N, C-alpha and C positions, 0 to 999 in steps of 0.2 A: 573499258570505254576507250575508244580511239582518242589519241592526243588532240586531233583537230576538233573533234566534238567537244572535248573538255574546254579547249580554248574559246570556242564559239559560244557555248551555252552556260558555262559555270563561272567564269571569271567576273568579278565585280568590275563595273566600268571604271572604278577608281584606278585599277591597275593599268589602264590604258591612258591615263592622264599623267601629269608630271610627278606626282608623289604617291607613295604607298608605304605600308609598313612591311619591312622585311629585315633580313640580316645577311651578311656575306655567306654564312654557313648554309642557309636555306637555298641560296642561289648556286653555290659553287662547291659544296662539300658533301662527301658521303662517308659513312662509318659502317663497316661491314662486321656485324656480330655473327655468332653461330646460327642464330635463328631469327635474325632481324636486320634490317637496314635502318640506321639512324641518320638524322640530318645534322646532328651537332654533338659535341661532348661538353657543352656548357652546363654548369650546375649553379643553381641559385635557390634562394629560399623565398617562399610566399607564405606569410602568416605562420612562420615557423616550420612549414613543410618544405622538405627538399624536393626541388623539381629540376627539370633539365634532361639531358640525354634523350632528346625527343625522337621517338620511333616513327619512321615513315611506314614501314611494313613488317609485319610478323611473317616469317617464312616457314611453311610446313615442310616436313621431311620430303626430300626429292622434288620440291617445287622449283620450277624454273624462275630465275630472276633475271631480268633484262634491263637494258638501258631505258627502254620505253616505259617499263613499269616504274622504275625509280623516278623518272621525270613526271609521270602522271601523279604519283603520290606527293611529290613536291608541289605540284600545281594545286592539288586538293588542299594541302595544308595552307598554302599561301592564300587561297581563296577564303578559307575559314577565318584566317587572321584578319583579313581586310573586310570581311562581311560581318565581323563581330560575333561569329559563332564560337562556342566553347571549343578550346583546343589546348594541347599540351604546352603551347608557347605562352599562354596567358600569364602575365606578370613578369615575363622575361625582361631583364634590364638591357639586353643586347639588341632588342628590336629597335629599329630606327625608321622614322618617317622621313623619307627623302626621295629623290628621283632614282628609281630602279628600272633597269631594262626589263621588259616583259620576259617571263620565263617560258619561252617557246621551244628552246632546245636545251639539252643538258650539256653544260660546259663545266667540267669538274676541275677545280684548281687545287683541291686537297682531297686525298683519300686516306682513310685510316683502316688498316687491316687488323681487325680484332675478331677474326672469323672462327676462332676456336678458344676454348677455355681450359686447355690442357696445360698444367703448370706443375713444376717440381717444388713449389713453395706454397704456403698458405698464410699470407701476411694477416696480422690481426686487424688492420684497418681495411682489408679488402673484403670482397663478398664473392659468392659462388658464381656470379657472372664471369669472373676472371680466373677462377681456379676449379670450376666444377667438372672439368674433364670432358666437356661437350665438344664434339666434332661438328663441322658445319653441316647444316641441312641441305645445302645446295652446292653446286659445282663452282667453286670460286674461280678456278682457272678459266672456265667457260665464260663466266661473267666478265672477267678482265679482258678476255679476247673480244667479247662483244663491245665493251667500252672502247677498246682500241679501234675495232672495225667501224664503229659508228662515229668516230672522231670525237667522242666525249672527253678523251684525255689529251687532246691536242694542245690544250692550254694548262695542263696539270703541272704545277711547280712545287708541290709539297706532298710528301708521302710519309706516313708514320706506321710503324709495325708494333702492335701491342699483342694482347692475348688475354689470358694465358702467356706462356713463354713462347715468343715467336718462333725460335729455331726448332722447337719440338714438333711444330705442326707439319703435316704432309705438304710436300711441294714447296717448302720454304726456299730452298736453294734455287729452284727453277724460277719461282715468282720474283724473288728479290733481284736476281741477276737480269731477268727480263725487264723489270721496271727500271733498273739502273741503266741498261743499255738503250732502251727505247725513249725514255723521257729525259728532257733537259731540266733536271730538278734544281731549284734553288735551295730547298730544304728536304733532306732525306734522313729520317730519324728512326732508330730501333730502340724500343723500350725493353730492355733485357735485364734479368736479375743476375746475369753473368755467372751463374753457378756452373753451367756447362760451357766449355770453350767451343766457339764456333769459328771454323776456318773461313767461311764466307764473309763473316763480319770482319775478321782480321784483314782479309784481302781488300775489302772495300774501304776499310778505315785507312789502310796504308796508301790507297789510291786517293784518299781525300774525298771519296764519293758519298760518304754518309757520316752521320753522328750517332752515337748511342747515349742513352740516359740509363743509369743504373742506380737504384735505391740501395743504400746500405743500412741506414737507420739504427746504427748501433756502434758502440766502441768496444764493448766486451763480447766475446764469443757466446757467452751464455745469453746475453740480451738478444743478440742476433738470432740465436736458435728460437727464442721465444717470440720476438716481434715478427720475424720473417717466416716463422712456421717451418723451419728446416730441422729435421731430426739429425742429431749429431752435431758436435761442436767444432767441426773443421770447416764448416760452411763459410764463415766470415773470411778466413784467410785464403780459402780457395777463390772466393770472389775477388778479393783484393789482388791476388796473384794474377788472375785472368785480366783484370782491369789494367794492371801494370803492363802486361803484354800488349793489350789492345792500344794502349796510349803511347807506345814506344815512338811511333813515327809522327803522329798528330795528336798530342795530348789535348789540344783545344777542342777536339771533336769527341772527347769522352767526358760526358757530363755526369758528375757524381751527385746524387740526390740524398737529402736527409729529411725524412718526414717526421715531424714531431707527433708522437702519439703516446699512449699510456706506457710508462715504464722505460722510456729512453731519453728523458730530458734532464737527468741530473748532471751537474757540472763535472763530476768524475767521469760519467759516461761520455760526455762531449769532449773532455780533455783526452780520453783514451782514443776516441775517434780521430782527433787531430794528430795524435802521435802515430797512429796506424797510417794515416795519409802520408806523413813524413817518411815513415819507415819504407813504404812501398813506392816512394818517389812519385806521388800523384799530385803534387802541389801546382803543377802547370795545367791541370784540368780545371774546367769551370765547376762551380759548386752551386747547386740549386737547393735552396732551403724552402721547405713546404710545411704544411700542417694537415693533420688528419681531416679529410674532406667530409667525414661523417659529422663533424662538429661545426655548429653554426658560428660560434664565437671563439675568439682567441683570448685566453686569460691574460691578466697583467703579468703574472709570473712567467708564463710561457713566452710572452713578447720580450720580456727582459732577457730570458734565457736564449731566445733566438738571436738577439743582438750580441749576447755573450759569445755564441758559437761563431757568428759572422766575424767578430773581432778576433777571436782565437785563430781562425783560419787565415785571416789577413796578416796577423802578426807572425804566423808561421811561414808566410811567404806566398800564399795564394793571392793571385792578382785579379781573380774573376769570381766573385761571390755575389749571388743575387737571390732575392725573394721571388717566388713565382706568383702568377696572377691570382691564383686561389687564395694565397696568403695576403697579397696586397689588398684584395677586396675587403678584408676583415680587420686590418690593423689600424687604418687611419682613424676610425671612430674610437677605437680603444685608447689610442694615445691622446686624442683630443680630450676625452672624458677623464683621463687619469694622468695628465701630463706631469703634475707635481710629484705624484707618487713614483711614476716611472723614472723621472729625472733623478729623484733621490736615490733610487735603487741603482741606477747607472753610475752615480757618483760613488756610492759605496763599493761598487765593483771596479771602480777606476776605469770605466769605459764610456764616460759621458762624451768623450771626443769622437765616438762612433757616429754621432748624429750631426747632420748639417745644420748649423746655427743660422737662422734667417738674417740676423744682423750683419753677417759677413758678406751678403750678396745684395747688390743693388738691383740686378735683374738677371734672368737666365734665359737660355734657349732650351726647349725640350726636343729631344730626338725621339720621335714616335708619336704619330697622331692617331691614336686608337683608343680602345676602351680603357686600358690601364691609365692613360693620361687623364681620362675623364675621372676615374676613381681617385687618382693622386690629387688632382686639383680640387675635387669636391671634398676630400676628407683630410688632406694633409695640413697640419698647422703651418708648415713651411710656406705653402702657397697662399695662405691668408696674409702673408707678410712680404712675399717676394714677387714682383711683377714678372710676367713672361713677355719677352721681346717678340718671339715668333716660334714656330715649330719647324723642324725639318723632318723628313721621312724618307725612307729608302724606296718607297713605292712611287715611281714617276707619275702615276695617274693622280696622285694627290697634290703634285706641285702646282702652284698657282691658284689653289683653292683656299677656302677659309675653314678653320677648325676652331671651335669655341671662341669665335670672334677674332682669331689671329691668323696671319698668313702662314701657309705651309710652303716651304721652299726646298730646293735641292740641297742635300748635305754639303755640297761644294760651297754654298754661301757662307759656311762657317769660316772659310778662309778669308772672308772680307771683314771680320771683326774679331774681338777677343773675349766675347761674353762666355761665362761658364756654361757648360752643357750638362743638362740632366737627362739621363737615359730613361725614358718612360716606356720601357718594354721589359718583359720577363723572359719568355722563351727565346726571344731574339736578342737578348742582351749580349751574349758572346759574339754574334755576328756583327752587331753594331760596333762593338769594341774593335773588331777586326777591320770594319769599314773605316772607322776613324783613323786607325793606324795607317791604312793604305792612302788616306787623304793627307797624311802627315799633320793631322790635328795634334797639337801639343797635348800629351796625356795629362798634363797638369790642369787642363781646362775641364776634363771630365770630372763631374762631382761624384767622388767615390764614397763620401760620407752618406749615411742613411737618411733618406727624406721621410720624415714623419710629421 
């Protein structure tokens, strides 16, 4: 169906008024799978069923996929959402009713390359979508060229490479260098297991042109072989050695991830992990702590152990340790319901000082006016007792607006007061820390204790 026909005949009239239901991903993001194009990578639960990763179009072998096709499918989904028709976004907590521009052109601000599932690992928490060995059904290079030609990437500011293992895919060097050269990216991320050394990544890391995230998920080589699904027991130290090389010039751009899953959460395992990090001189890297996304709930014991690992890394000298958004979404309610028990366990481990104690704060400023801030404020015991003065955000389009009833301001406004600052962001935590440093915000103002 032609785009103009779809605009004229299918859209609900509500989309042409001031408000509608949508989300930033639906308007401005695309995720390229081997046989599908998705509109998001959000995961959420509805009545105990895991949902999300919403598919726009399934692609048959050798089928052509174009800018116009992607736009048409986004328009169809948006129409269903606002007409109350059944769709895969039903129950999504990220949908927001507000003023949205009509979706008449495709303007991609974020693109995720997950166009093959060829991988040299088979992690226990993963699924065949990411390690099944599937090559793309369509010409990815041709699609990217079309997106460039149609101007759909003119506002693109964020690119992520996943997979499979990104560097194993065909045309990886060509594509990543083209993207790096043609786009003025604010965020450029490669999700790599770092088992095979990649010289393109090393070059771009040394230039400060991208970041990588690499999951390790183990302290002992035997656990690594089990959890990461890598045959042979040299894998852990090969990965650590490669990460050490990648991090030589810009360690802040090498994010090391630890996903809590079955068999890798004992204190001896986590202690060994920290010792390996020290041995390979990786403490200047950011550390992202996460949780098996196949599990809906975080147990009390696992939350305590996550806090233990966070404390262990910080005590060893790591200055940037954060929980990711998938974890934050699940821990606030756990702490609120089990606060006495959790506090007792933290006292027994002598790490109760890891938490931010509400009585020590008269009010705070939050840096980050997004979904994580909503989750924090809704669920954290801390914010039931500590008022918020206002928000700051790195996105200029939010300055001068209201968020959750509070002003959103330029981060430079922090120079006008001395309130403590809580960073309400996960993936962007490292870049916010860097922005605060460039603004000469006293580091003692950043609340480094854990908000629960």
